[in-house]
VOGU-3710 file (C-alpha; in Angstrom, 3 decimals, decimal comma):
1> mnvllvamaa> 81,327/65,114/73,912  84,806/65,881/75,164  85,804/68,506/77,713  88,872/70,721/77,819  89,619/72,358/81,176  91,783/75,478/81,095  93,683/76,838/84,094  96,067/79,749/84,451  98,503/80,344/87,323  101,144/82,931/88,122
11> kyvhkslavr> 103,924/80,352/87,672  104,233/76,895/86,157  105,129/75,376/89,527  101,564/75,954/90,797  99,392/72,989/89,827  95,690/73,865/89,644  93,649/71,511/91,810  90,183/72,493/90,543  90,589/71,476/86,903  92,392/68,280/87,839
21> siraylqaeg> 89,711/67,276/90,314  87,052/67,766/87,620  89,138/65,818/85,089  89,642/62,888/87,454  85,933/62,745/88,314  84,824/62,901/84,676  87,289/60,220/83,625  86,023/57,983/86,441  82,505/58,539/85,043  83,654/57,495/81,580
31> faaevleftt> 83,973/60,909/79,889  86,902/62,347/77,955  88,516/65,271/79,760  91,841/67,024/79,283  93,643/69,779/81,189  95,648/72,636/79,694  97,511/74,895/82,097  99,187/78,208/81,333  100,653/81,185/83,172  99,418/84,760/83,245
41> aqetmriaae> 102,708/85,846/81,639  101,942/84,023/78,368  100,544/85,861/75,354  96,767/85,494/74,935  96,675/84,771/71,192  99,288/82,022/71,489  97,330/80,373/74,301  94,091/80,684/72,312  95,667/78,925/69,337  96,637/75,987/71,530
51> vvrkkadvig> 93,183/75,809/73,116  91,274/75,987/69,809  93,552/73,358/68,283  92,105/70,791/70,713  88,652/71,048/69,039  86,814/70,381/72,291  83,018/70,330/72,484  83,033/72,026/75,886  85,781/74,273/77,224  85,757/75,153/80,903
61> fscyiwnaek> 87,764/78,107/82,183  88,819/78,242/85,838  88,439/81,832/87,076  90,159/83,193/90,166  90,847/86,666/91,426  94,464/86,586/90,224  93,733/85,411/86,672  90,193/86,635/85,919  91,002/89,452/83,499  93,493/87,391/81,522
71> ilalaevvkk> 91,431/84,218/81,397  88,187/86,000/80,448  90,027/87,742/77,608  91,258/84,321/76,515  87,753/82,824/76,659  86,419/85,649/74,488  89,045/85,032/71,799  88,400/81,274/71,876  84,642/81,779/71,419  85,177/84,036/68,435
81> aapqtmivlg> 87,605/81,576/66,882  85,399/78,530/67,598  81,795/79,781/67,991  80,381/76,245/67,976  82,230/75,424/71,195  80,357/75,667/74,487  82,194/78,068/76,815  81,691/77,431/80,526  83,095/79,634/83,279  83,714/78,339/86,782
91> gpevaytpee> 85,637/79,156/89,928  85,084/81,575/92,824  85,540/84,697/90,693  82,290/83,961/88,800  80,373/81,398/90,855  78,962/83,880/93,372  77,650/86,312/90,752  76,588/84,096/87,815  73,928/86,377/86,311  76,209/89,420/86,378
101> tlvrcpfada> 78,983/87,339/84,850  76,800/86,272/81,925  75,822/89,905/81,311  79,394/91,183/81,178  80,698/88,086/79,349  78,475/87,600/76,250  80,920/84,994/74,936  80,103/82,629/77,840  77,324/80,049/77,440  77,066/79,071/81,098
111> vmcgeseeiy> 78,501/79,599/84,565  79,157/76,911/87,147  77,634/77,934/90,468  79,105/75,673/93,142  81,163/72,478/93,097  81,688/71,579/89,472  82,636/67,905/89,251  79,070/66,549/89,181  77,773/69,562/87,203  80,104/68,721/84,309
121> aallrgetei> 79,143/65,052/84,512  75,424/65,917/84,340  76,071/68,217/81,393  77,868/65,462/79,498  75,086/63,001/80,323  72,746/65,364/78,472  70,637/66,363/81,456  68,633/69,561/81,003  67,864/70,714/84,551  71,245/70,775/86,303
131> pglvrrggat> 71,591/72,343/89,776  74,553/74,712/89,744  74,653/75,257/85,954  73,424/78,785/85,159  72,515/79,432/81,527  71,226/82,603/79,910  67,616/83,182/80,872  67,571/80,145/83,138  67,076/79,814/86,846  69,983/80,088/89,262
141> skavpmdlaq> 70,618/77,339/91,787  73,586/76,071/93,756  75,052/72,653/93,099  74,304/69,915/95,600  77,298/69,539/97,981  79,339/66,507/96,992  80,337/63,493/99,001  84,126/63,880/99,012  84,545/60,106/99,054  83,499/60,229/95,384
151> lpfpytaeel> 86,519/62,320/94,374  89,422/60,374/92,840  93,052/61,398/93,327  93,458/64,410/91,000  97,050/64,154/89,711  98,563/61,938/87,035  101,906/60,153/87,299  103,313/62,509/84,667  102,323/65,544/86,734  103,697/64,063/89,953
161> aekeaifyye> 107,022/63,488/88,206  107,487/67,292/88,377  108,769/66,895/91,931  109,599/70,550/92,543  106,108/71,796/91,649  103,579/72,909/94,279  100,654/70,488/94,467  97,341/71,598/95,974  95,083/69,169/97,811  91,867/69,250/99,814
171> ssrgcpyrca> 90,935/66,942/102,656  87,799/68,958/103,421  85,439/71,498/101,912  83,662/74,295/103,735  84,637/76,510/106,649  83,414/76,714/110,259  83,847/80,504/110,213  82,028/83,239/108,310  84,575/86,028/107,908  82,898/89,012/106,257
181> yclsaaetgv> 85,712/89,560/103,726  85,736/85,932/102,537  83,553/84,157/99,992  83,292/81,243/102,425  80,860/83,369/104,425  78,181/82,268/101,972  78,711/78,596/102,856  77,758/76,582/105,907  79,265/73,443/107,382  82,409/71,436/106,734
191> rykplemveq> 82,626/68,136/104,844  85,591/65,797/105,155  87,261/63,306/102,869  87,557/59,853/104,492  90,854/59,482/106,351  91,748/56,261/104,519  91,570/58,204/101,238  93,692/61,010/102,674  96,313/58,504/103,814  96,452/56,834/100,405
201> dfktfvnydv> 96,694/60,203/98,629  99,476/61,395/100,959  101,287/58,112/100,381  101,154/58,763/96,636  102,676/62,238/97,089  105,455/60,822/99,279  106,160/57,903/96,933  106,654/60,368/94,095  108,929/62,450/96,351  107,128/65,712/95,601
211> rlvklvdrtf> 108,504/68,750/97,419  105,418/70,578/98,703  101,708/69,822/99,127  99,521/72,783/100,130  96,165/71,873/101,590  93,419/74,275/100,587  91,299/73,266/103,595  90,101/76,577/104,982  90,685/75,507/108,599  92,714/72,310/108,812
221> nsddvraqki> 92,158/71,899/112,560  88,386/72,527/112,563  88,169/68,905/113,771  91,077/68,565/116,190  90,948/64,766/116,535  90,909/64,290/112,762  93,750/66,779/112,298  95,824/64,833/114,821  95,218/61,609/112,892  96,484/63,297/109,719
231> ldiiarlggr> 99,660/64,324/111,563  100,041/60,655/112,557  99,727/59,701/108,887  102,475/62,152/107,936  104,732/60,801/110,685  104,245/57,204/109,491  104,877/57,960/105,829  108,260/59,659/106,240  109,845/60,945/103,048  110,851/64,522/102,235
241> tefhfevsad> 107,412/65,850/101,199  106,339/68,909/103,167  102,663/69,590/103,946  101,301/73,120/104,337  98,184/73,632/106,491  96,123/76,717/107,298  95,082/76,538/110,945  93,123/78,531/113,461  95,885/78,986/116,029  93,718/79,984/118,985
251> ilsrtfmdkl> 92,017/76,556/119,113  95,139/74,411/118,707  95,080/71,686/121,334  98,158/70,833/123,380  98,013/67,265/122,036  98,029/68,555/118,446  100,996/70,822/119,169  102,894/67,999/120,884  102,405/65,830/117,804  103,795/68,682/115,706
261> arlpvgkvrl> 106,848/68,853/117,975  107,641/65,184/117,321  107,655/65,537/113,530  110,977/65,800/111,662  112,126/69,209/110,477  110,596/70,198/107,146  107,527/67,953/107,284  104,847/70,536/108,156  104,431/74,272/107,834  101,528/76,222/109,272
271> evglqsvhek> 99,763/79,332/108,028  97,903/81,399/110,623  95,441/84,159/109,746  95,997/86,731/112,484  94,660/89,598/110,284  94,463/92,135/113,154  94,941/92,336/116,917  92,131/94,844/117,517  88,922/93,440/118,955  86,647/96,070/117,390
281> tlravdrsyk> 88,117/95,376/113,950  87,762/91,618/114,334  84,155/91,916/115,464  83,375/94,083/112,415  84,474/91,263/110,091  82,784/88,525/112,147  86,013/87,108/113,551  86,365/86,201/117,197  89,528/84,851/118,806  91,956/85,563/121,599
291> veqiaqnlay> 95,140/87,123/120,272  97,068/86,209/123,423  96,101/82,560/122,997  97,478/82,648/119,447  100,735/84,167/120,728  101,072/81,525/123,447  100,370/78,635/121,082  102,826/79,893/118,453  105,506/80,327/121,119  104,893/76,729/122,217
301> ikrsgnievh> 105,167/75,466/118,622  108,290/77,507/117,864  110,135/76,061/120,875  110,481/72,712/119,096  112,296/74,417/116,190  110,929/71,999/113,578  107,786/73,759/112,295  107,781/76,721/109,912  105,032/79,252/110,687  103,581/81,874/108,340
311> ldliaglpye> 101,492/84,667/109,849  98,997/86,771/107,867  97,875/90,372/108,372  95,295/92,303/106,310  95,638/96,069/105,896  92,436/98,079/105,447  90,050/96,232/107,740  87,252/98,267/109,401  88,243/100,715/112,136  91,975/99,967/111,788
321> tfvdfrssfd> 93,883/103,181/111,098  97,503/103,391/109,945  98,556/103,792/113,592  96,385/100,840/114,617  97,912/98,696/111,890  101,342/99,591/113,246  100,448/97,928/116,553  99,033/94,858/114,749  102,267/94,634/112,760  104,536/94,910/115,801
331> ramamqadel> 102,458/92,398/117,747  102,684/89,973/114,837  106,453/90,473/114,551  106,793/89,735/118,280  105,304/86,288/117,630  108,501/85,388/115,744  106,875/83,715/112,744  109,166/82,566/109,951  107,265/84,676/107,458  104,916/87,637/107,848
341> qlgflkilpg> 102,565/87,959/104,892  101,181/91,465/104,672  98,029/91,430/102,562  95,635/94,190/101,506  91,873/94,060/101,855  89,944/93,069/98,749  86,239/93,850/98,530  85,090/90,645/96,858  81,678/90,682/95,154  79,197/88,549/97,033
351> tplaqraaqy> 80,813/88,919/100,467  79,102/90,484/103,513  81,806/93,162/103,606  80,922/94,241/100,063  77,332/94,720/101,222  78,513/96,849/104,174  81,076/98,822/102,164  79,289/102,182/102,447  79,348/101,911/106,237  83,144/101,995/106,230
361> gyawsetppy> 83,585/104,446/103,362  85,271/101,844/101,216  86,453/102,749/97,732  88,079/99,954/95,748  89,028/98,829/92,276  85,975/97,546/90,401  88,110/95,032/88,497  90,041/92,056/89,914  91,628/91,869/92,393  89,146/94,451/93,835
371> elvksndisf> 91,789/95,926/96,101  90,947/98,668/98,573  91,834/102,230/97,516  90,817/104,070/100,688  88,326/104,033/103,551  87,092/106,122/106,452  90,012/104,823/108,513  92,961/104,685/106,131  93,929/106,876/103,171  95,269/105,947/99,764
381> eelarlkeie> 98,634/107,500/100,670  98,850/105,401/103,828  98,030/102,214/101,923  100,748/103,131/99,414  103,248/103,449/102,272  102,194/100,034/103,542  102,848/98,633/100,050  106,449/99,825/100,340  106,744/98,365/103,830  105,366/95,084/102,473
391> evvdvfwnhg> 108,235/94,905/99,998  110,830/95,570/102,695  109,330/92,812/104,851  109,252/90,418/101,919  112,884/91,075/100,990  114,561/91,391/104,384  112,300/89,488/106,812  110,828/86,606/104,843  112,319/83,657/102,949  114,953/82,825/105,577
401> afvrvrqlle> 117,454/85,539/104,658  119,247/88,162/106,796  118,367/86,068/109,873  121,107/87,207/112,255  121,034/90,917/111,472  117,234/90,886/111,521  117,176/89,381/115,004  119,638/91,973/116,270  117,690/94,826/114,718  114,461/93,549/116,278
411> ketgsvfdlc> 116,102/93,543/119,715  117,548/97,025/119,346  114,498/98,810/117,946  111,385/99,871/119,814  109,114/99,203/116,830  109,914/96,907/113,916  107,203/98,699/111,959  109,003/102,028/112,372  112,277/100,428/111,280  110,661/98,896/108,181
421> qkmaeymaqr> 108,982/102,204/107,359  112,311/104,010/107,606  113,953/101,367/105,388  111,127/101,627/102,861  111,454/105,420/102,633  115,241/105,174/102,275  115,052/102,578/99,496  112,186/104,233/97,665  114,177/107,485/97,457  117,004/105,584/95,754
431> gwlsaphrra> 114,784/103,619/93,376  115,595/100,287/95,035  112,008/99,152/95,554  109,886/97,333/92,979  112,921/96,302/90,967  114,641/92,899/90,741  117,931/92,693/92,615  120,365/89,907/93,351  120,805/88,910/96,980  124,301/90,436/97,109
441> qrfrqlvcfl> 122,851/93,762/95,942  120,285/93,615/98,730  123,129/93,208/101,237  124,818/96,297/99,809  121,562/98,263/100,092  121,049/97,098/103,670  124,579/98,105/104,653  124,107/101,555/103,068  120,928/102,038/105,085  122,505/100,865/108,344
451> kdteiwtegi> 125,525/103,132/107,875  123,530/106,195/106,827  121,143/105,816/109,771  124,048/105,204/112,183  122,962/101,675/113,134  126,272/100,226/111,888  127,643/98,851/115,172  130,316/96,159/115,395  127,720/93,598/116,452  125,486/94,492/113,510
461> rhavmqdflv> 128,454/94,314/111,115  129,361/90,828/112,332  125,745/89,681/111,954  125,594/91,041/108,387  128,878/89,331/107,517  127,655/85,980/108,833  124,383/86,285/106,924  126,348/87,149/103,790  128,523/84,038/104,145  125,510/81,699/104,217
471> dcpdvqlpaw> 123,233/83,575/101,793  125,868/84,487/99,162  128,480/81,720/99,547  129,915/82,043/96,037  129,999/85,838/95,768  133,160/87,904/96,144  133,457/89,528/99,548  132,255/93,161/99,555  134,248/96,128/100,843  132,377/96,309/104,154
481> aedlqkaqlr> 133,774/92,842/105,021  137,381/93,669/104,122  138,825/92,128/107,307  137,218/88,733/106,598  139,465/86,128/104,984  139,675/82,389/104,459  141,208/80,718/107,544  144,454/78,903/106,834  143,297/75,615/108,344  142,586/72,218/106,806
491> ltdvlqmpni> 138,804/71,796/106,698  139,023/68,004/107,015  141,176/68,266/110,143  138,847/70,794/111,761  135,655/68,820/111,084  137,213/65,678/112,569  138,213/67,384/115,818  136,142/65,708/118,602  135,165/68,985/120,241  133,767/70,269/116,926
501> safvkpngek> 132,266/67,066/115,505  130,260/66,847/118,751  128,008/69,674/117,555  128,683/69,668/113,812  127,723/66,405/112,153  128,985/66,406/108,573  127,181/64,149/106,131  128,288/62,847/102,765  131,765/61,939/101,623  134,747/63,816/102,998
511> kmwhrryslw> 135,764/64,948/99,528  132,422/66,819/99,296  132,774/68,657/102,622  134,275/71,723/100,957  130,996/72,258/99,072  129,068/72,453/102,315  131,528/73,917/104,822  134,033/76,753/104,814  136,362/78,339/107,386  136,724/82,097/107,817
521> knqdeiwlvd> 138,894/84,285/109,995  137,662/87,657/111,224  140,170/89,569/113,336  140,755/87,147/116,262  137,760/84,914/115,558  137,419/81,733/113,487  134,017/80,897/112,000  132,850/77,558/110,634  130,139/78,129/108,013  127,601/75,476/107,003
531> ktakevwdit> 126,304/76,743/103,661  123,605/74,065/103,427  122,056/74,488/106,872  122,880/78,240/106,824  124,585/78,054/110,217  127,672/79,868/111,473  129,656/78,646/114,494  132,294/80,637/116,324  134,919/77,917/116,919  137,690/80,230/118,171
541> ahf> 137,615/78,687/121,642  138,552/75,281/120,236  142,008/76,471/119,146
//
C-alpha cells in the first residue's frame, strides 16, 4: 500500500509540517509515502485531478481551521472519482470530534484522532485495532503519545532548497497551560525532542540557508533551562536563518533574556500571547499571569534592539467589552512590540469555551473558522469596527513601515486605539479599506488623513518624508514633499568623511553604494538615507 498526504496552505511559502513528519516517519518504517501541497486559492477540480492521478491506496487530508471547507470539498470529489481509495482525515479540525466528522463527511473512511505518524504505520502494517484511528461504527480512542526521538527530520533537500519559504518545526509537543479557547486544553503534559536532535535539525536548516523557521511549540520556554540551551545552539550555528518562538513572557528568566540580548540581529523573533490585560477575563479563560511582569520583561528584551517581538490580542473574550478592549489595546501598544496581531475569538468545537458558550451569550459561525458574531459583552457592530481597526494596525503599525511617523503619533495622542479608530472610519468612508494598495498610495492616504484631521505639523511632515524615502526609495516624490530634493554632493566623498563613517559603516563595493545610500536636502537640512537598513541620518551638522 502507498500513501498520499495532501496539505493545503494559504500561500506556497508555508510548508506543512504535519504531512512531512508523517511522510518521514513512514519512509523510515519502510512504507511508500508522498506529499502533495496546494494553496486555498487553487481550483478544486484541478487539484482533484492531480491527486487522483497518483493512484494512491490511502489518501490522507490534513485539516485545519483555515483550510477545512476547501480541503473537505476536495476530499469529497476525490472519493467520488476514485471510490476504491481509502480517504483518511486528520488534523486538529477533525481530530477532536471524529464521530461528528464521519457523520457530516460520508466520503471519509476514517479519522485520525491524535498524533498520526504511528497510526498510519499501523494501518499500513495491516493492524485491525489501532488506537487513534476512528472508523465508522468503531470505538473511539486517542493515539498513544509518541516518543519524539522517533521522529526523523521532516524536510527533503529539494524542499529546503526553497530558501525563502517558511519552514515549521517542533521541538516539543503538548502545552503546560489549558486555555479555555484552545484545543490544547484537552491535552496534558509536555514532551520534548532530544536536544542533540534539535541541534542537528537546526544545523540542517542553517546549512541550507533557509530564511525562517517557525517553531510550533506551544510554549517554547516551558522548560527554561532547555530553552536556554536551544538559544546556545542558535548562537553556535551562526548563519542567516531566523527562528520564531512562541513564549510565555511572564516567566522569562533574566538569564534567558540575557542570552537573547547577545544574539545577532535577525536570529530570533518572539511571539507573546497577551490576549487581554483584564484579570477577570483571563480567569474566565483559565489564563493566569501578571501583565506588569510581561511589560517589564518585554522592555528589558527591547533594550538590546536585536529581537523582534510580536504581541497577540484576542477580541471577544469573556467580560471584555469594546471599552475594555480599548484599554487592552492601548496597554499592548505601550509595550512597543514590533507587531501587534489583533485576532478575533473563535469558538472551536471541543474546547472548554465552546461548552461554556451559553454562559457568555456567544453566537458564532457554525462553519470554519467558527468566528464570534456577538456576545453578552460585545456586539456584532463593535466587532466589525474592530475588524476595520485591525486593518489599520496591519497596514500602518506592523511590518516595519511608517516607523517614524507612527512613533510621533503615539507620543502625541492620548490613546492609540482612538487614533486607529479615527483612521479606520476615515478610510472606510473613502473605500480605502479591504482593497490592495501600493505602499506609495498608503502614504498618500495617511497624509490626507493627517491633513484633514489637522495633525499635519512640521515634525509630522518630516517624519512622513523620511519614512517615504526608506519605504518607497524608487517612487517619484509626491506633492506633499515638494521641498525635498537630491543634495548636490558626491555620495562617495560624504561616506568617506571620518565624522560620518564613524556611525555609518558602508559595506560592499564603492560602486554599489548608490544602490544603498542616497543624499537629500530639505530646506536647510541634509539627510543621508540608508535604503537597506531603513535609517535616516541628519548630517547637516557635519557641513
